[in-house]
C-alpha positions, 0 to 999 in steps of 0.5 A: 524567595530565598533569604538574601544576605544583609550585605546584599540588601544594604544600600550601596554608599558612594565613595566619599568625594573630595570637593577640591578634587578637580578630577571628579564631576563635583570638583570640576563643577566647583572649580567652574563655579568660581568667578573669572580671575580679576586680581592676581597675587603671586609669590616672588621667590620660586615663582618670579625669580629663582636663585637670583635669576628671573624664571623664564616667562616671568618678565612677560607675565608681569608685563601682561599683568601691567598691560591688563590693568588688573590689580596684582601684588607680588608677595614675599615673607622676607621682611628685610627689604622695603618695597622700594628695595625689592622693586630695584632688585626686580628691575635689575632682573628684568621684572618691572614691578611697581613699588606699590605692587609689592606686599611683604610680611613686614608691611602686613605685620605693621598693618596688623599692629596698627590695627591691634594697638595704634601708636604702640611701641616695639622692640624690633629685631630686623632690618629696614623693611620692618623698621620702615614699615613700623615707623610708617604706621606711627610705631615708636621703636623702643627697648623700654617696656615695649608693647611688642617684641617684633622679630623679622629677618636680618643678615646678622642675628645678634646674641645680645639682641636675642637676649634682650628680646627674651628678657622683654618677653619675660617682662610682659612684651607680646611676641610677634614674628613676621613669618614662620619660615625656618630657612631662606634661600641664597646662592650659597644655600639655605640661611636660617630665617625668622622662624628658626630664631623664633623657636629659640626665643620661644624655648627660652621664654615658653612663649610662642609668637603670633606669626603674621606672614604666610601661611597665616591667611591674614597675609592674604586678606591684608593683601586683598584689602590693599588692592580692593580685591575679592577672594572669589575672583582672585588667584594666588600663585605659589611654589610652596604647598605649606605656605603659598597654597595653604595660605591661599586655600584658607583665604578662599582664593583659587590656588595655582602651584608652579613647579619652578621652586620648592614643591614638586608635583609628587610632593603636592600629592602627599598633602591633605589639601591640594591646589586648584591646579598645577602648572609648570611655570607662570609662562603657562598663565600669560594667556589667561590674563 
């Protein structure tokens, strides 16, 4: 027999397979191995509402969720509003979401601080959603040697308040921010949000904040604990690859990207991770509940 080149004798190796790729046999098997969805988490802006209007099919989706009796939460990184405020806003848009089914970064932040340092003190830049949540867990709001500086969204960021935050952090206060979102939506266009102001404070102090909201998986885990749900049987619906989908993925949830908000199908392909699946809107999920 003639001598065969090493390239012929070398065993062929199969191409690497991504375990999250639903288009491969392994990916399909892993997806099918997930437990049936018994609990639902869904983002609000871009999923249920868009530019102040309900997404088509969203009222029916919420109605089906409520009728099913399955635990669910509507999540938002916005810390301005209390759950009661958000409930009233959603009801005006035809979305009948109970107050107790709303989970904000303000609530997650308050829970985190209560676990870390019960009965602590905080200097807060934010509005009622954040201050009410902190009061509810027994925190005292103070600008005298506080344990934390807590930054959230507000309609009017004050230079004086930001300066106070910088000085308190320089004096040793721990820096917490409700979420890293650089901008927020409005009818007129993008608005600077907590992440942008946090960057300014970090530049002035050399101290980076701890972000509690999405994409920190702690936001998801605190939500799961609130409704006593398990990650293996919970789905997260979102419109942003860099927050909703990443957060759900890292918390071990099934992730569903809808195309009614920020991320497009083409954009989703550019990320190194992918959702469990992509659908046009929550209207496509009604029959699964």
